[in-house]
Structure formats: C-alpha cells, structure tokens
C-alpha positions in Angstrom: -1.5 0.2 21.3 -5.0 -0.7 22.7 -7.7 -0.3 20.1 -10.3 2.3 20.7 -14.0 1.6 21.4 -14.9 1.5 17.7 -12.6 -1.3 16.7 -14.1 -4.7 15.9 -11.9 -7.6 16.8 -14.0 -10.6 17.6 -12.1 -13.8 17.2 -8.7 -15.1 18.3 -7.5 -14.8 14.7 -8.6 -11.1 14.6 -6.6 -10.3 17.7 -3.5 -12.3 16.7 -3.4 -10.6 13.3 -3.9 -7.2 15.0 -1.2 -7.8 17.5 1.3 -8.6 14.8 0.4 -5.4 13.0 0.5 -3.4 16.2 4.0 -4.6 17.0 5.2 -3.3 13.6 3.1 -0.2 12.9 4.9 2.2 15.3 8.3 1.0 14.2 7.4 1.6 10.6 6.0 5.1 11.4 9.4 6.1 12.5 10.9 5.5 9.1 8.0 6.0 6.7 8.9 9.6 5.9 12.4 8.7 5.1 11.3 6.1 2.5 8.7 8.4 1.2 11.1 11.3 0.6 13.7 9.1 -1.1 11.2 7.0 -3.0 13.2 3.9 -2.1 11.8 0.5 -1.2 11.5 -0.3 2.5 13.4 -3.6 2.5 13.8 -3.3 6.3 10.1 -3.2 6.7 9.6 -6.4 4.8 12.4 -8.1 6.7 10.4 -7.3 9.8 7.1 -8.4 8.3 8.8 -11.7 7.4 10.3 -12.2 10.9 6.9 -11.6 12.6 5.1 -14.1 10.3 3.0 -11.3 8.9 3.5 -12.5 5.3 1.8 -15.8 6.2 -1.2 -14.1 7.7 -3.7 -15.4 5.0 -2.1 -18.7 4.4 -4.6 -21.4 5.7 -3.7 -23.0 9.0 -3.6 -26.4 7.3 -0.6 -25.1 5.3 1.1 -23.6 8.4 -0.2 -20.0 8.3 -2.4 -18.0 10.6 -5.5 -18.7 8.5 -6.7 -15.1 8.8 -10.0 -14.4 6.9 -11.1 -11.2 5.4 -12.1 -9.6 8.7 -8.9 -10.4 10.5 -6.9 -9.2 7.5 -8.8 -5.9 7.3 -8.5 -5.4 11.0 -4.7 -5.9 10.9 -4.2 -3.9 7.7 -5.9 -0.8 9.0 -3.6 -0.8 12.0 -0.5 -1.3 9.9 -1.5 1.5 7.6 -1.6 3.9 10.6 2.1 3.3 10.8 3.0 3.3 7.1 0.3 3.4 4.4 2.8 2.5 1.6 4.1 -0.6 3.3 0.5 -1.7 4.2 -0.8 -1.2 0.7 2.1 -3.1 -0.8 2.0 -6.1 1.5 -1.8 -6.0 1.2 -1.6 -7.1 -2.4 0.4 -10.2 -1.4 -2.1 -11.0 1.4 -4.9 -10.5 -1.1 -3.5 -13.0 -3.6 -2.8 -15.6 -1.0 -6.2 -15.1 0.7 -8.1 -15.4 -2.5 -6.4 -18.6 -3.4 -7.0 -20.0 0.1 -10.7 -19.5 -0.6 -11.0 -20.4 -4.3 -8.4 -23.2 -4.5 -8.2 -22.8 -8.3 -4.5 -23.5 -8.6 -3.3 -27.0 -8.9 -2.9 -28.4 -5.4 0.9 -29.2 -5.7 1.5 -25.6 -6.8 -0.6 -24.1 -4.1 1.1 -26.3 -1.4 4.5 -25.4 -2.6 3.9 -21.6 -2.8 2.1 -21.5 0.6 4.9 -23.5 2.1 7.5 -21.0 0.8 5.5 -18.1 2.1 5.4 -19.7 5.6 8.9 -21.0 5.8 10.8 -18.4 3.8 8.6 -15.4 3.6 8.2 -15.6 -0.2 6.2 -12.8 -1.7 3.9 -13.0 -4.7 1.6 -10.5 -6.5 -0.6 -10.3 -9.5 0.7 -8.3 -12.5 -2.2 -7.2 -14.6 -2.1 -3.4 -15.3 -0.5 -2.4 -18.6 0.5 1.0 -20.1 -1.8 0.5 -23.1 -4.9 -1.1 -21.5 -4.8 0.4 -18.0 -6.5 -1.4 -15.2 -7.8 -4.9 -15.9 -10.9 -4.1 -13.9 -12.3 -2.4 -17.0 -12.4 -5.6 -18.8 -9.8 -5.3 -21.6 -7.7 -8.3 -22.8 -4.0 -8.0 -21.8 -1.6 -7.0 -24.6 0.9 -9.4 -23.0 0.8 -12.6 -24.9 1.4 -16.3 -24.2 2.5 -18.5 -27.1 2.3 -22.2 -26.7 5.1 -24.3 -28.2 4.8 -27.8 -29.6 6.1 -29.4 -26.4 3.4 -27.7 -24.3 5.6 -25.0 -22.8 4.9 -21.3 -23.0 6.6 -18.1 -24.2 5.5 -14.9 -22.6 6.1 -11.5 -24.0 4.8 -8.1 -22.7 5.0 -5.1 -20.5 3.3 -4.6 -17.2 3.0 -1.4 -15.1 2.1 -0.8 -11.4 3.9 -4.0 -10.4 3.8 -3.4 -6.7 6.4 -5.1 -4.6 8.6 -5.5 -7.7 11.9 -5.3 -5.7 11.1 -8.3 -3.5 8.6 -10.5 -5.4 9.7 -14.1 -5.7 6.8 -14.9 -8.0 4.9 -12.7 -10.5 1.4 -13.8 -11.4 1.1 -12.5 -14.9 -2.0 -12.2 -17.0 -1.6 -12.9 -20.7 -3.8 -13.4 -23.7 -3.4 -16.8 -25.2 -2.0 -16.2 -28.7 -4.6 -16.7 -31.4 -7.6 -16.6 -29.0 -9.8 -14.1 -27.2 -9.0 -15.7 -23.9 -6.6 -14.7 -21.1 -4.9 -16.8 -18.4 -2.7 -16.4 -15.4 0.9 -17.7 -15.4 3.3 -18.2 -12.5 6.6 -16.5 -13.4 9.6 -17.0 -11.0 11.8 -14.0 -10.5 14.9 -15.7 -11.9 13.2 -16.5 -15.2 15.5 -15.5 -18.1 14.0 -12.6 -20.0 12.2 -11.1 -17.0 13.4 -7.7 -16.0 12.3 -4.8 -13.8 12.5 -1.2 -15.0 12.6 1.1 -12.0 10.0 3.6 -13.2 8.1 4.3 -10.0 8.4 8.0 -9.1 4.9 8.9 -7.8 3.3 11.7 -5.9 1.7 9.2 -3.5 2.6 5.8 -2.1 6.2 6.4 -3.1 7.6 3.4 -1.3 5.6 0.6 -2.8 8.1 -0.3 -5.5 5.4 -0.4 -8.2 7.9 -0.5 -11.1 7.4 -1.8 -14.6 7.8 -5.4 -15.5 9.1 -6.5 -18.9 8.8 -10.1 -20.2 11.1 -10.5 -23.2 10.4 -14.0 -24.5 10.2 -15.6 -21.1 10.1 -19.4 -21.5 7.9 -21.3 -19.0 7.0 -24.9 -18.5 3.5 -26.2 -19.3 2.5 -26.2 -15.6 3.1 -22.4 -15.3 -0.4 -21.8 -16.5 -2.4 -21.5 -13.3 -6.0 -20.7 -14.2 -8.2 -18.7 -16.7 -8.0 -15.0 -16.0 -11.7 -14.8 -15.3 -11.3 -16.9 -12.2 -9.4 -14.2 -10.4 -12.5 -11.9 -10.7 -14.9 -14.4 -9.2 -17.6 -12.9 -7.0 -17.0 -15.7 -4.6 -13.8 -14.1 -3.4 -14.7 -10.4 -3.8 -14.5 -9.8 -0.1 -10.7 -9.8 -0.2 -10.9 -6.5 -2.1 -11.7 -4.9 1.3 -8.0 -4.8 2.1 -7.8 -1.7 -0.1 -10.2 0.6 1.9 -8.7 -0.8 5.1 -5.4 0.9 4.2 -7.0 4.3 3.4 -9.1 4.2 6.6 -5.8 3.6 8.5 -4.2 6.6 6.9 -7.2 8.8 7.7 -7.1 7.6 11.3 -3.4 8.4 11.6 -4.1 11.9 10.3 -6.9 12.4 12.7 -4.8 11.1 15.7 -1.9 13.4 14.8 -4.2 16.4 14.4 -5.8 15.9 17.8 -2.4 15.5 19.5 -1.1 18.6 17.6 -4.1 20.6 18.7 -3.7 19.6 22.4 0.0 20.3 22.4 0.1 23.5 20.3 -0.3 26.7 22.2 -1.3 29.9 20.5 -1.1 33.5 21.7 -4.5 34.9 22.8 -5.7 38.5 21.9 -5.3 41.3 24.5 -7.9 41.1 27.3 -8.0 37.3 27.4 -7.5 36.0 30.9 -4.6 33.7 29.7 -1.7 34.8 27.6 -1.8 31.5 25.6 -4.1 28.6 25.2 -4.2 25.2 23.5 -5.2 25.1 19.9 -7.7 22.4 20.9 -9.6 25.0 23.0 -10.7 27.0 19.9 -14.2 26.3 18.8 -13.4 26.0 15.1 -10.7 23.4 15.9 -13.1 21.4 18.1 -15.6 21.4 15.2 -13.0 20.1 12.8 -12.1 17.3 15.3 -15.8 16.4 15.7 -16.3 16.3 11.9 -13.4 13.9 11.6 -14.8 11.5 14.2 -18.3 11.8 12.7 -16.9 10.8 9.3 -14.7 8.0 10.5 -17.3 6.2 12.6 -19.6 5.1 9.8 -16.7 4.3 7.5 -15.2 2.0 10.1 -18.5 0.3 10.9 -19.3 -0.2 7.3 -15.9 -1.7 6.5 -15.5 -3.9 9.5 -19.1 -5.2 9.4 -18.9 -6.1 5.8 -15.7 -8.0 6.4 -17.2 -9.8 9.3 -20.4 -10.7 7.4 -18.3 -12.0 4.5 -16.5 -14.4 6.8 -19.4 -15.5 8.9 -22.2 -15.8 6.4 -20.9 -17.4 3.2 -24.5 -17.8 1.9 -24.8 -14.0 1.8 -21.8 -13.4 -0.4 -23.7 -13.1 -3.7 -25.7 -10.3 -2.1 -22.7 -8.5 -0.6 -20.7 -8.1 -3.8 -22.1 -4.7 -4.6 -21.7 -3.5 -1.1 -18.0 -4.7 -1.0 -17.3 -2.8 -4.2 -19.1 0.4 -2.9 -17.1 0.3 0.3 -13.9 1.3 -1.4 -15.0 4.7 -2.9 -17.0 5.4 0.2 -14.1 4.9 2.5 -11.6 6.7 0.2 -13.8 9.7 0.0 -14.2 9.7 3.7 -10.4 9.4 4.1 -9.9 12.4 1.7 -12.3 14.5 3.8 -10.7 13.5 7.1 -7.2 14.2 6.0 -8.3 17.6 4.7 -9.8 18.5 8.0 -6.7 17.3 9.9 -4.6 19.7 7.8 -7.0 22.5 8.5 -6.5 21.9 12.3 -2.7 22.3 11.8 -3.1 25.2 9.4 -0.1 26.2 7.2 2.2 24.0 9.2 0.5 20.9 7.7 2.3 21.6 4.4 5.7 21.2 6.0 7.6 18.0 5.6 8.4 18.0 9.2 4.8 16.9 9.9 3.3 13.7 8.5 0.1 15.4 7.3 1.4 16.3 3.9 2.3 12.6 3.3 -1.1 11.4 4.5 -2.7 13.9 2.2 -0.7 12.6 -0.8 -1.1 9.0 0.0 -4.9 9.0 0.4 -5.1 10.4 -3.2 -3.8 7.1 -4.4 -7.0 5.4 -3.2 -8.9 7.1 -6.1 -7.0 5.0 -8.5 -7.1 1.6 -6.8 -9.7 -0.8 -8.1 -12.7 -0.9 -8.1 -13.0 2.5 -9.8 -15.8 4.7 -8.7 -17.5 4.9 -12.2 -17.5 1.1 -12.4 -19.0 0.8 -8.9 -21.7 3.4 -9.7 -22.6 1.7 -13.0 -22.9 -1.7 -11.3 -25.0 -0.3 -8.5 -27.3 1.3 -11.0 -27.7 -1.9 -13.0 -28.4 -3.9 -9.8 -31.1 -1.3 -8.8 -32.7 -1.4 -12.2 -32.7 -5.2 -12.3 -34.4 -5.3 -8.9 -37.0 -2.8 -10.0 -37.8 -4.9 -13.1 -38.2 -8.0 -11.0 -40.5 -6.3 -8.6 -37.9 -5.8 -5.8 -37.3 -2.0 -6.2 -36.0 -1.4 -2.6 -32.6 -2.1 -1.1 -32.5 -5.8 -0.4 -30.8 -6.7 2.9 -27.9 -9.0 2.5 -29.0 -12.6 2.5 -32.7 -11.9 3.0 -35.0 -14.5 1.5 -32.3 -16.4 -0.3 -31.3 -19.1 2.1 -33.3 -22.0 0.8 
C-alpha cells in the first residue's frame, strides 16, 4: 500500500521499516477478527513477524538489526496497527524494550549482546513485567510488591505476581521489576521462560485488545544467578529514552486510520433508497451531506494527530539536544492521539449507522480496541499534572510562555 500524502517517511530506515509492516498488515487484517473473537493468541502473526525480521527492527545495526529509531518504529507501527491493532500493540512493547536499551545501554554489555543476538537470529521476544494487581501501573510511582531476596552466594530469589504481561504466550525473557528485600529500592531482573517456579496464568479475557496475550505472571521462589540483576528500576523511566513511548499512540492512530478508511469505502459502496421524487432510485451513502461532514471531520482530526506524532518522533531522533524539552510533549502526545482516535472511530461508526455494531464489520472491534488506549501509560491525569507543574515552574522562573523545543538551550 502506498502511503498517502500525510505520511512522513524520510530516511531509508523509515521506508524499510514501513515496507516490512506493509507486507504484513493486510495479511493480519484478514485474521484479526478471528483472534479477537476467540481471544486466542495469534501465534501465526508472530511467526510471520519473525520471518520478516520485524522483531529485530529496533536492534542496532552493529548487532545485526535494522537499527530503526523512534521515527522509523512509529512509522511502521502505525501501518501495522491498521491491519491488526492487537498484534501491533503487543509487538510494540518488545520493540520498545529493545529500542530503549539500544539507546540507554544500561545493561551489561555481554547480556545486551547475547539478547540482541537472539532477537536477530532466533526472533526471541522480551517484555517488561511491571504492573501488579495490588499496585497497578508502575507509572504512578509505587514500589513493586514482587520481592527479590539476595542469598549468601549472591544469587537471587524472586517471588510475586504480575498482571498485564503482554506477549506472555511467546516471551523468551521476562524483565521483572522487584523490590530488593529490606530496602526501599527496586531493580529489574532478567527471568528466562524456563525458570523453575515461573508460571503463566491465562487470565486475559478483555473487552479490548483481546489477542495480546496479556496474562498474569507468577513467580514462586524463582532462583536466579547474581547476573540476572540488570539495572535499578529508575533507569527504565529515564527521560533520555522517553521518545520510545510514542509507539503507543502510533498504534491507536493506526486503528483510527483503519476505521476512517473502512467508513469511506463503506460510504462509497453502500447504496441507499432515495425518497419519492428523487431523480435516481438509489444513491451512494457518500453522496449524503451528513456523511460527507462526518468524513471531513475524521480527516480534520487525523491530520494534526499524525503531524504531531510523526514530527515529535522525527525531532527526537534528529535533535538529541532537544530531548529534555520534548519529554512533556512526548507524554502529552498519547492522550491527545488516543482522544482523537476515539472521536474518529465514533464518527466512522456513525457513517455506517446501526450496521457498525455488527461483528461482520470491523468497526465494532476498532471501537473496543481504541478504548484500551485510555489505560496505557502515560495516564492522562499524570500528563496533565506534569504539564501544569512545568508551566508553573516556567512562570516562576520568568518564562511563562510555551518554550519551543530546544530554544536557547544549545550552549
């Protein structure tokens, strides 16, 4: 599929990433409803992602991957999500973990080289496991209830319960956050799937994103070697790698675009009976003024959302010195794009009318899936609070207006 005039591929990496997504998106679209209805994990989709090298998208070129940055990843993920939002969101968390580590390089080099090598050569999947039933999202700052106890020989024992473990059916490695026993500090541990005491409870039965395999993870006295400790938990929330969070709004923008595209095709192809006296017995739904208004409203909403997302991603890659000033904008992008996606899918359903509720059409799935964006980090209340604090801090320092990214801070 050729991108439309509002797409923003600029580099060779952008287009290579997009082409890999483009090859797979339409294939996934054909089976997305089947996996959604059954709530089963799309193993075939991930076999295809592996075969096409998509799982190595964000592995640096020096380690054998494509070396996609934030912009190329966002560009590809939006396209993949137009085919299947659940698959795109799920694989996005893997790409996010790998991409952040490619930038931050906070893991020991031998571990990073081994894991990146397994991603490239074997299509290994990894994801962070941080949410818990008792503490909720880690983005709110609570310490994990999962604990890590250090033994006399330096090894570790992990015990705890994680929820929303996306990709649970196929992960080779679980990056688990745990509080170090007897302290107020948390750290990340690398837990292989075959670890004794690790088990998956298949709890995922959700209204939205039903095929992400986001089951519960249990750690029942899992013994790990000393080197399983990767980094302090605070390192994963570093502002220096915040741009990778843009993979989330990319997925919801893709779902909204899919809804818009389907609604326009439906309006063009659907013919309705005209009232007596009309020169034609039937006419296309697209000829009705109220439908044209709905279509116009969808495009009017999607354009600024796309420009905001793609431009932020591009600036993050191209201007590293601006990154400290882009953190608030990156965080704000998610609720802005998700709210846009909700509005666009709503209008797409209005175009189709009551038929939009039928499972024979994909609109009801798009409608359910975009709701999930409200509950992906960063949460809207946290974003608003941070924006307010930044505005107040600027006012107190004599910079009350909105400061353009990077302005006046380059030495």
